[in-house]
BALUMDREN-978367 format. One record per residue (C-alpha): residue in three letters; x, y, z. Coordinates in Angstrom, 2 decimals, decimal comma. Example, Ala and Ser with C-alpha at 12.3 -4.5 7.8 and 13.67 -1.06 7.14 Angstrom:
// BALUMDREN-978367
ALA | 12,30 | -4,50 | 7,80 .
SER | 13,67 | -1,06 | 7,14 .
This chain:
// BALUMDREN-978367
UNK | 82,89 | 44,76 | -193,24 .
UNK | 82,71 | 46,24 | -189,72 .
UNK | 80,43 | 43,47 | -188,56 .
UNK | 82,90 | 40,87 | -189,82 .
UNK | 85,80 | 42,45 | -187,90 .
UNK | 83,72 | 42,58 | -184,68 .
UNK | 82,84 | 38,89 | -184,96 .
UNK | 86,48 | 38,04 | -185,48 .
UNK | 87,58 | 39,98 | -182,37 .
UNK | 84,88 | 38,35 | -180,20 .
UNK | 85,94 | 34,87 | -181,31 .
UNK | 89,58 | 35,69 | -180,49 .
UNK | 88,67 | 36,79 | -176,91 .
UNK | 86,75 | 33,57 | -176,17 .
UNK | 89,58 | 31,54 | -177,61 .
UNK | 92,14 | 33,17 | -175,27 .
UNK | 90,02 | 32,73 | -172,05 .
UNK | 90,91 | 29,39 | -170,39 .
UNK | 88,09 | 27,15 | -169,28 .
UNK | 87,53 | 26,96 | -165,50 .
UNK | 88,40 | 23,49 | -164,20 .
UNK | 86,09 | 21,95 | -161,53 .
UNK | 87,59 | 21,68 | -158,00 .
UNK | 89,12 | 18,28 | -157,27 .
UNK | 88,29 | 16,59 | -153,92 .
UNK | 91,15 | 16,49 | -151,37 .
UNK | 93,04 | 13,23 | -151,34 .
UNK | 93,35 | 11,49 | -147,93 .
UNK | 96,83 | 11,43 | -146,40 .
UNK | 98,63 | 8,19 | -147,01 .
UNK | 99,64 | 6,34 | -143,82 .
UNK | 103,33 | 6,13 | -143,16 .
UNK | 104,91 | 2,87 | -144,08 .
UNK | 106,32 | 0,78 | -141,20 .
UNK | 109,82 | 1,44 | -142,40 .
UNK | 109,16 | 5,20 | -142,20 .
UNK | 107,90 | 5,21 | -138,53 .
UNK | 110,55 | 6,48 | -136,11 .
UNK | 111,22 | 4,15 | -133,20 .
UNK | 113,19 | 5,72 | -130,35 .
UNK | 114,16 | 2,28 | -129,08 .
UNK | 116,20 | 1,70 | -132,24 .
UNK | 117,95 | 5,04 | -131,99 .
UNK | 121,60 | 4,45 | -130,99 .
UNK | 121,82 | 7,81 | -129,18 .
UNK | 118,75 | 7,10 | -127,03 .
UNK | 119,97 | 3,56 | -126,30 .
UNK | 123,35 | 4,86 | -125,15 .
UNK | 121,70 | 7,26 | -122,70 .
UNK | 119,07 | 4,90 | -121,26 .
UNK | 121,57 | 2,05 | -120,77 .
UNK | 123,23 | 4,10 | -118,01 .
UNK | 120,04 | 4,10 | -115,93 .
UNK | 118,62 | 0,62 | -116,55 .
UNK | 120,07 | -0,70 | -113,28 .
UNK | 118,35 | 2,11 | -111,36 .
UNK | 114,85 | 1,42 | -112,62 .
UNK | 112,33 | 0,70 | -109,85 .
UNK | 110,59 | -2,58 | -110,49 .
UNK | 106,90 | -3,00 | -109,75 .
UNK | 106,31 | -4,44 | -106,28 .
UNK | 104,49 | -7,72 | -106,03 .
UNK | 101,11 | -7,75 | -104,31 .
UNK | 101,45 | -8,34 | -100,57 .
UNK | 99,72 | -11,31 | -98,96 .
UNK | 98,23 | -11,76 | -95,50 .
UNK | 101,43 | -13,52 | -94,41 .
UNK | 103,37 | -10,31 | -95,14 .
UNK | 101,22 | -8,33 | -92,71 .
UNK | 100,76 | -11,16 | -90,19 .
UNK | 103,96 | -13,28 | -90,21 .
UNK | 102,54 | -15,63 | -87,57 .
UNK | 100,26 | -17,20 | -90,17 .
UNK | 101,37 | -20,54 | -91,51 .
UNK | 102,32 | -24,07 | -90,52 .
UNK | 104,76 | -24,93 | -87,74 .
UNK | 106,62 | -28,11 | -86,85 .
UNK | 107,93 | -29,14 | -83,45 .
UNK | 109,59 | -32,02 | -81,64 .
UNK | 106,76 | -31,77 | -79,11 .
UNK | 104,87 | -35,01 | -79,60 .
UNK | 101,65 | -33,42 | -78,33 .
UNK | 101,71 | -30,80 | -81,08 .
UNK | 104,01 | -31,93 | -83,89 .
UNK | 102,13 | -29,85 | -86,48 .
UNK | 100,48 | -26,54 | -85,62 .
UNK | 98,63 | -24,28 | -88,04 .
UNK | 97,72 | -20,65 | -87,45 .
UNK | 95,09 | -18,97 | -89,61 .
UNK | 93,48 | -15,55 | -89,74 .
UNK | 89,93 | -15,06 | -88,51 .
UNK | 87,51 | -14,52 | -91,38 .
UNK | 85,84 | -11,46 | -89,80 .
UNK | 88,38 | -9,91 | -87,43 .
UNK | 91,95 | -9,59 | -88,68 .
UNK | 93,15 | -8,98 | -85,15 .
UNK | 92,30 | -12,57 | -84,21 .
UNK | 94,12 | -15,76 | -85,20 .
UNK | 93,10 | -19,38 | -84,67 .
UNK | 95,58 | -22,01 | -83,53 .
UNK | 94,98 | -25,61 | -84,59 .
UNK | 96,96 | -28,68 | -83,62 .
UNK | 97,36 | -28,13 | -79,87 .
UNK | 96,29 | -30,83 | -77,42 .
UNK | 93,97 | -28,27 | -75,80 .
UNK | 91,99 | -28,02 | -79,02 .
UNK | 91,36 | -25,09 | -81,34 .
UNK | 92,03 | -21,84 | -79,51 .
UNK | 92,10 | -18,18 | -80,48 .
UNK | 94,54 | -15,36 | -79,74 .
UNK | 94,30 | -11,56 | -79,99 .
UNK | 96,97 | -9,39 | -81,60 .
UNK | 98,40 | -7,08 | -78,93 .
UNK | 101,64 | -5,88 | -80,47 .
UNK | 102,64 | -5,93 | -84,13 .
UNK | 103,88 | -7,82 | -85,90 .
UNK | 103,40 | -11,09 | -84,00 .
UNK | 102,74 | -10,77 | -80,26 .
UNK | 99,37 | -12,22 | -79,19 .
UNK | 97,40 | -12,65 | -76,02 .
UNK | 95,61 | -15,94 | -75,46 .
UNK | 92,47 | -15,10 | -73,46 .
UNK | 90,61 | -17,34 | -71,06 .
UNK | 88,24 | -19,35 | -73,23 .
UNK | 86,33 | -22,57 | -73,65 .
UNK | 87,04 | -24,69 | -76,70 .
UNK | 84,44 | -26,39 | -78,87 .
UNK | 85,28 | -29,60 | -77,00 .
UNK | 84,37 | -27,93 | -73,72 .
UNK | 87,94 | -27,55 | -72,43 .
UNK | 88,74 | -24,52 | -70,29 .
UNK | 91,82 | -22,66 | -71,49 .
UNK | 93,68 | -20,34 | -69,17 .
UNK | 95,25 | -17,06 | -70,26 .
UNK | 98,54 | -17,21 | -72,09 .
UNK | 101,00 | -15,66 | -74,54 .
UNK | 101,98 | -16,34 | -78,15 .
UNK | 105,01 | -14,73 | -79,79 .
UNK | 106,49 | -15,49 | -83,20 .
UNK | 110,07 | -14,31 | -83,78 .
UNK | 110,42 | -13,92 | -87,55 .
UNK | 114,20 | -13,48 | -87,46 .
UNK | 114,72 | -16,69 | -85,47 .
UNK | 111,75 | -18,38 | -87,18 .
UNK | 110,53 | -19,55 | -83,77 .
UNK | 106,99 | -19,74 | -82,40 .
UNK | 106,59 | -19,76 | -78,62 .
UNK | 103,30 | -20,44 | -76,82 .
UNK | 102,70 | -20,50 | -73,09 .
UNK | 99,29 | -21,32 | -71,63 .
UNK | 98,44 | -20,97 | -67,96 .
UNK | 100,21 | -17,71 | -67,10 .
UNK | 98,72 | -14,22 | -67,27 .
UNK | 99,70 | -12,06 | -70,22 .
UNK | 102,15 | -9,31 | -69,25 .
UNK | 101,02 | -6,17 | -71,04 .
UNK | 104,27 | -4,29 | -70,38 .
UNK | 106,63 | -7,16 | -71,16 .
UNK | 104,94 | -10,06 | -72,97 .
UNK | 108,23 | -11,88 | -73,47 .
UNK | 108,65 | -12,28 | -69,71 .
UNK | 106,25 | -15,22 | -69,90 .
UNK | 109,01 | -17,29 | -71,47 .
UNK | 111,75 | -16,22 | -69,07 .
UNK | 113,13 | -18,53 | -66,41 .
UNK | 110,48 | -19,26 | -63,82 .
UNK | 110,61 | -17,13 | -60,73 .
UNK | 110,92 | -18,64 | -57,29 .
UNK | 107,50 | -20,06 | -56,47 .
UNK | 105,45 | -18,50 | -53,72 .
UNK | 105,80 | -20,34 | -50,43 .
UNK | 102,65 | -20,70 | -48,37 .
UNK | 102,17 | -22,07 | -44,88 .
UNK | 99,59 | -24,83 | -44,66 .
UNK | 98,54 | -23,91 | -41,12 .
UNK | 99,63 | -21,89 | -38,12 .
UNK | 100,00 | -25,00 | -35,99 .
UNK | 102,44 | -26,60 | -38,39 .
UNK | 104,86 | -23,81 | -39,14 .
UNK | 107,50 | -26,21 | -40,43 .
UNK | 105,19 | -27,77 | -43,00 .
UNK | 105,19 | -25,60 | -46,10 .
UNK | 103,63 | -26,06 | -49,50 .
UNK | 105,18 | -24,79 | -52,71 .
UNK | 102,58 | -23,18 | -54,97 .
UNK | 103,23 | -22,61 | -58,69 .
UNK | 100,91 | -22,21 | -61,67 .
UNK | 100,41 | -25,17 | -63,97 .
UNK | 101,54 | -24,11 | -67,42 .
UNK | 101,92 | -25,70 | -70,84 .
UNK | 104,55 | -24,51 | -73,30 .
UNK | 105,26 | -25,04 | -76,97 .
UNK | 108,17 | -24,16 | -79,27 .
UNK | 108,12 | -24,73 | -83,02 .
UNK | 109,60 | -23,58 | -86,31 .
UNK | 107,67 | -22,22 | -89,26 .
UNK | 107,66 | -24,27 | -92,43 .
UNK | 108,89 | -21,96 | -95,19 .
UNK | 107,38 | -22,80 | -98,57 .
UNK | 110,01 | -22,35 | -101,30 .
UNK | 108,50 | -21,91 | -104,79 .
UNK | 109,85 | -24,25 | -107,45 .
UNK | 111,66 | -22,41 | -110,26 .
UNK | 110,28 | -23,23 | -113,71 .
UNK | 113,54 | -22,11 | -115,33 .
UNK | 115,50 | -24,76 | -113,45 .
UNK | 113,11 | -27,48 | -114,56 .
UNK | 113,32 | -26,42 | -118,22 .
UNK | 117,10 | -26,27 | -118,11 .
UNK | 117,32 | -29,74 | -116,58 .
UNK | 115,00 | -31,12 | -119,25 .
UNK | 117,06 | -29,52 | -122,02 .
UNK | 120,32 | -30,91 | -120,67 .
UNK | 118,76 | -34,37 | -120,46 .
UNK | 117,68 | -34,24 | -124,11 .
UNK | 121,19 | -33,25 | -125,16 .
C-alpha cells in the first residue's frame, strides 16, 4: 500500500513540472516601410523655418578659367586694316608670357609686368626675322579696350604714359656751321587699338521656349 502511494505522488510531481521549451532564434528587425520613414523636407515646421533663409544660401562658385586670371586673353577686333583681328594666347610653359597673333610685325610675345593686364613687349626677333623694338601692351577691362604701342621704351613707373600725347620731339643741330638748319628727331612707333570680342553663351531655355511657342 505504501509503495502504491509513493508511486502516485511521484507521478503527480512530474505531471506538474512544465517541460522546458528550446530557445527560439532572434528574429531580424523588419525594415521600416517607406511610408514610415521621416522626411524632414516634408515637415511643415522645418519648411517654414528654412524658407526664410533660402535667399541667403551661398551658391557654389563656378570653376575659374584662364581668362578670369588673365583678362587680356581672347580675340580682338579693330578698324586698323593692318590688324583687323588680333588674338592673344597664354604661353604653354610660362603663364607670365602671352603671344600676340595678327599684327603686321608677326607673332610677338609680351611679359606680364603689372596685374591684371599690363605687359612689356621686349626687343625681339620674330620667326620671320623681323626685329621688334620694345613696347607696351595694356588691356582695360572696364573700357574693353586693348592698346599696343611698339617702338617706345616701356615705362616701369608709369606704363600708361606710352599712350599719352607725344612730347615735343628733341631738336638736334645737324652741324655747327649751319646753326639755322635743325633736324627734328622722334622715334618711329606703331600703335594699335582694339576691342575684345565677348562670347555670349546661348541660353538653352530660350531655345526650348521658342520651339514650344512655335508648336502651339
